[in-house]
Each structure stands twice: as structure tokens, then as C-alpha cells.
C-alpha positions in Angstrom: 20.5 -31.5 -71.9 17.1 -32.5 -70.2 18.3 -32.2 -66.8 19.8 -28.8 -68.1 16.4 -27.4 -69.2 14.8 -28.9 -66.4 16.7 -26.8 -63.9 16.3 -23.7 -65.7 12.5 -24.2 -66.0 13.0 -24.1 -62.4 15.0 -21.6 -61.6 13.0 -19.2 -63.8 9.9 -19.9 -62.2 11.6 -19.3 -58.4 12.5 -16.4 -59.8 9.3 -14.8 -60.8 8.1 -16.4 -57.2 10.2 -14.1 -55.5 9.7 -11.1 -57.5 5.8 -11.8 -57.1 3.5 -9.2 -57.8 5.3 -6.2 -59.6 2.5 -3.4 -61.2 4.0 -1.0 -63.9 4.5 2.3 -64.2 4.3 3.5 -61.0 6.7 6.2 -60.9 4.9 7.7 -64.0 1.9 10.1 -64.6 -1.3 9.3 -63.0 0.0 6.8 -60.5 2.9 8.8 -59.4 0.5 11.3 -58.3 -2.0 9.4 -56.5 0.8 7.9 -54.6 1.9 11.2 -53.6 -1.8 12.0 -52.2 -2.1 8.6 -50.3 1.4 8.9 -48.5 0.1 12.8 -47.5 -3.1 11.7 -46.7 -2.7 8.9 -44.4 0.1 8.5 -41.8 0.5 4.8 -42.1 -0.1 4.7 -45.8 1.1 1.3 -46.3 -1.2 -0.3 -43.6 -4.3 1.6 -44.7 -2.9 0.5 -49.1 -2.9 -3.2 -47.6 -6.3 -3.2 -45.4 -8.0 -1.2 -48.8 -7.0 -4.1 -51.5 -8.1 -7.2 -48.9 -11.6 -6.8 -50.3 -13.9 -5.3 -52.9 -14.2 -1.6 -52.3 -17.0 1.0 -53.4 -15.4 4.0 -52.6 -12.2 5.9 -51.5 -11.7 7.2 -47.9 -10.5 11.1 -49.2 -12.0 13.6 -51.1 -8.3 14.7 -52.3 -7.4 14.7 -56.2 -10.6 11.9 -56.4 -13.5 14.4 -56.5 -16.4 11.8 -56.9 -15.4 9.2 -54.0 -17.5 6.6 -54.8 -16.7 6.7 -58.9 -15.6 3.3 -60.6 -12.7 6.1 -61.5 -11.7 7.2 -58.3 -11.5 3.9 -57.0 -9.7 2.4 -59.8 -7.0 4.9 -59.2 -6.6 4.6 -55.4 -6.2 0.5 -55.7 -4.3 1.1 -58.5 -1.4 3.4 -56.7 -1.9 1.2 -53.4 -0.9 -1.7 -55.4 2.0 0.4 -56.7 2.7 0.9 -52.9 2.4 -2.3 -51.4 3.0 -4.9 -53.9 -0.3 -6.1 -53.6 -3.2 -7.0 -56.3 -6.4 -5.6 -55.1 -9.1 -8.3 -54.2 -12.4 -9.1 -55.9 -13.7 -10.7 -52.5 -17.0 -9.1 -51.5 -16.4 -7.4 -47.9 -17.7 -9.9 -45.3 -20.7 -8.7 -43.1 -20.4 -9.5 -39.3 -23.1 -8.8 -36.7 -22.2 -6.2 -34.0 -20.8 -7.5 -30.9 -23.6 -8.0 -28.2 -23.9 -4.6 -25.9 -21.9 -2.5 -27.9 -22.8 0.6 -29.1 -20.3 3.5 -31.0 -19.8 6.2 -28.6 -18.3 9.1 -29.6 -14.9 10.2 -27.2 -12.2 12.7 -27.1 -9.8 9.9 -26.8 -10.9 8.3 -30.1 -11.1 11.3 -31.7 -7.5 12.3 -31.4 -6.6 8.5 -32.5 -7.7 8.7 -35.3 -7.1 12.5 -36.4 -3.6 11.4 -36.1 -4.5 8.8 -38.7 -5.9 10.3 -41.3 -6.6 13.8 -43.2 -10.2 13.9 -43.8 -11.7 11.4 -40.6 -14.9 11.7 -41.8 -14.3 10.6 -45.8 -13.1 7.4 -43.9 -15.6 6.9 -41.9 -18.0 6.6 -44.6 -16.2 4.1 -46.2 -15.7 2.1 -42.7 -19.1 2.7 -41.2 -21.1 1.2 -44.5 -20.8 -1.9 -42.3 -22.0 -2.4 -38.5 -18.9 -4.6 -38.4 -15.7 -5.5 -39.4 -13.3 -8.5 -39.3 -11.2 -8.1 -36.5 -8.1 -9.6 -37.8 -8.1 -6.4 -40.8 -7.7 -3.2 -39.5 -6.3 -0.2 -41.5 -3.1 1.0 -38.7 -1.9 -1.6 -37.8 -2.2 -1.8 -33.8 -2.4 2.2 -33.1 -6.0 1.6 -33.6 -8.5 -1.4 -32.4 -11.9 -2.1 -34.2 -14.1 -0.5 -31.3 -12.1 2.9 -31.3 -12.4 3.1 -34.8 -16.4 3.4 -34.6 -16.3 5.0 -31.6 -14.1 7.6 -33.2 -16.3 7.8 -36.6 -19.3 8.4 -34.3 -18.0 11.8 -34.1 -16.5 12.0 -37.6 -20.2 11.4 -38.4 -22.7 12.3 -35.9 -21.1 15.3 -34.1 -19.3 16.2 -30.8 -17.7 13.4 -27.9 -20.1 13.1 -25.6 -18.1 11.5 -23.3 -14.2 12.2 -22.3 -12.6 9.0 -22.2 -13.7 5.6 -23.2 -14.9 3.0 -20.0 -12.0 1.4 -18.5 -12.1 -1.9 -16.7 -11.0 -1.5 -13.0 -9.5 -4.6 -11.4 -10.3 -5.6 -8.1 -7.8 -5.3 -5.4 -6.1 -8.3 -4.6 -6.6 -9.7 -1.2 -3.4 -10.0 -0.2 -2.8 -6.8 1.5 -5.9 -8.6 3.8 -3.8 -11.6 4.0 -0.6 -9.8 5.0 -3.1 -8.1 7.7 -3.9 -11.5 8.9 -0.6 -12.8 9.7 1.0 -9.9 11.3 -2.0 -9.8 13.5 -1.7 -13.7 14.1 2.0 -13.1 14.8 1.6 -10.0 17.1 -0.8 -12.7 19.2 1.3 -15.5 19.2 4.3 -12.6 20.0 1.9 -11.2 22.9 0.6 -14.7 24.0 5.0 -15.6 24.1 5.2 -12.8 26.2 2.7 -13.4 28.8 3.3 -16.8 28.8 6.9 -15.5 29.3 6.5 -13.5 32.1 4.1 -15.4 33.7 6.5 -18.8 34.0 9.3 -16.2 34.9 7.2 -15.0 37.5 6.2 -18.3 39.2 9.6 -19.2 39.2 10.9 -16.2 40.5 7.8 -16.6 43.3 9.3 -20.4 43.8 12.2 -18.3 44.2 11.9 -15.9 47.1 9.3 -18.6 49.0 11.1 -18.2 52.2 10.5 -21.6 54.6 10.0 -21.5 57.5 12.9 -21.3 60.4 14.6 -24.6 61.0 16.0 -24.5 64.4 18.2 -27.4 65.2 19.5 -27.4 69.1 21.9 -30.3 70.2 23.0 -30.6 73.4 26.0 -32.5 74.4 27.0 -33.4 77.7 30.9 -35.0 78.2 31.5 -36.0 81.4 35.1 -37.1 82.0 36.2 -38.3 85.2 40.3 -39.0 85.8 40.8 -40.2 89.4 39.5 -37.3 91.3 39.5 -34.6 89.1 35.9 -34.2 87.0 35.2 -32.1 83.9 32.0 -31.3 82.9 31.3 -30.0 79.8 28.4 -28.9 77.8 28.0 -27.2 74.3 24.5 -26.0 72.7 24.5 -25.5 68.8 21.3 -23.1 67.6 21.2 -23.7 63.9 18.7 -21.5 61.9 18.8 -21.9 57.9 16.6 -19.7 55.6 16.6 -19.7 51.6 18.7 -16.4 51.5 20.7 -16.9 54.2 22.3 -19.3 56.7 22.6 -17.8 60.4 24.3 -20.5 62.4 24.9 -19.8 66.0 27.5 -21.5 68.6 26.9 -21.3 71.9 29.6 -23.4 74.3 29.0 -23.1 77.4 32.2 -25.2 79.7 31.8 -25.3 83.3 34.6 -23.9 85.5 36.9 -26.3 86.3 36.3 -27.4 90.6 38.7 -26.4 92.8 41.5 -29.1 93.4 44.2 -28.9 97.0 47.7 -29.3 95.9 48.2 -32.1 98.6 44.4 -33.2 98.1 45.4 -36.8 96.8 48.2 -38.8 97.3 49.9 -40.7 94.6 50.9 -44.5 94.9 54.2 -45.2 96.5 55.1 -41.6 97.4 54.7 -39.8 100.6 55.3 -36.3 101.6 56.3 -35.3 105.0 56.5 -31.9 106.2 56.8 -30.6 102.5 59.9 -33.0 102.1 59.8 -36.0 99.6 61.1 -39.4 100.4 61.0 -42.6 98.6 59.2 -45.5 99.7 59.7 -48.7 99.0 56.2 -50.5 97.3 
């Protein structure tokens, strides 16, 4: 029994917690009419309502249907309509007062003015609420990511103080990277190396060519050989002279052979042993 009661208690608690804040009578009467006005006056009306309910406010950001924007009745009506839109209770906390960042001064620009005009129908009435403080928390912005805090302040300077003084907001230009310079340096180094290699190769080739075309002094070799052969009464003298000329590109070999003619030999001048000739007749003689 106790377990059943405990289970029902937790189930009821979870149901209530899951439902969250549920405002009443949102679809009838004044709340319904005010919800329609808010949807018509603000492009991102959910973000505007969520921002408006975050802190306690002292005016409403539009005059449409709210004739006295600083009255408690107008503030209550606007807050009640926003509670119906975002299902969130209005806060009773005061808006924190923050110092404006050093070096920043709101300056009206055309771009900021156009951005705000795209978000609200009555920029001046919104800016009278926004500009009550010099700076607002960056975590609470009324238009989601469409405008940042500085852009809203610049746009409100246009809405409250007059026409734009500049056409565009100042932008930061990044310095160019040094990759181009590095690439150029690398390229020049490569070219120098290539030139150096080419020059060295050319020099080496020229030197090799010069070495290859060097002509050595002609070398002449003369061999003289004399051969004398004596056989009985026949003498033969042979003389050979060889001349060799050598160069790198061509080799010329000349040979000159000079042979002396055979001396005249008479047929009957030499008598062979054991034989005798007489009157043209051959007779055998005993040894």
C-alpha cells in the first residue's frame, strides 16, 4: 500500500515537472490580442520574449497597442503575452549594470541599421528600452545569432540619434601569410641549385670533352731489321723498315719493305760435290 502511494506521488511529480510553467487563458481576451501584436512587431518574437522575461523590465519595446510603454499595465500585458508564447515565467531580478568595453563607442552604420530594421517594426521604441544601460550581458541577446551586442548598440545609435555616419562597420584585415614569400624563396633556391648543377655539369662535360680531344704528340717508331742469310755461295739481304704514327683519333701505320734483289748467280759457277760436268754431259764420279 505504501509503495503504491509512493509510486503515484513520484508519477504526479514527474508529470508536473515535465509540463513546466503553463500560463492560463492564453487563447482568449487580451492575451490573445497581445500575442498577435508581438508576432507582428518582431521577426524573431520567441527570442525577443525570452530575452524580455529574463530580467525585470520598466517599459515595453513597442507602441503598437501599448499607448503608454512605461506604464505598469503595459509592462504586465506584454510580459503575460510573452509568458504564453515561450512558457516561461517573468523574472523579478534587476538587470545587471555592466561597464562598456574600453575603446568601444556606439557608431551608427548602415549595415547595423538594416539588420535592426529586419528584426523590429519600431526600432526607436526597442532602442529606448535597450539603451537604458551602457552595456548588456552578452549571454542574453534578443535576436538569437542575427545581431551581436555591439551591432545592436550601433543600430540604436541610428534609431535614437540620427542618420548613419559610416556605410560599413570597421572590419579587421588579417595580415597576409608569408607562404608566398617562402615559396618564392624555395623557388629561387631551386633555380640556383639547378643553375649550379647545370653549370657544373656543363663544366664537367667541357673538361671531359677537352680531355678527350687532346692530341698527343705523334709517336713514330722505326724498326729496322736486317737479316742476312748465307747458304754456300748464295747471300740474301733483306731490310724491312716499319714506320708507325699514332694519334688519339686515328692510327696510321705505314710499312715500307725494301728487299735487295738477289745477286746474279751463274748456272755453272758452283759445282756440287760428287758430280762433274764436262762439255754439257753429266758423268757420275765416284766419291
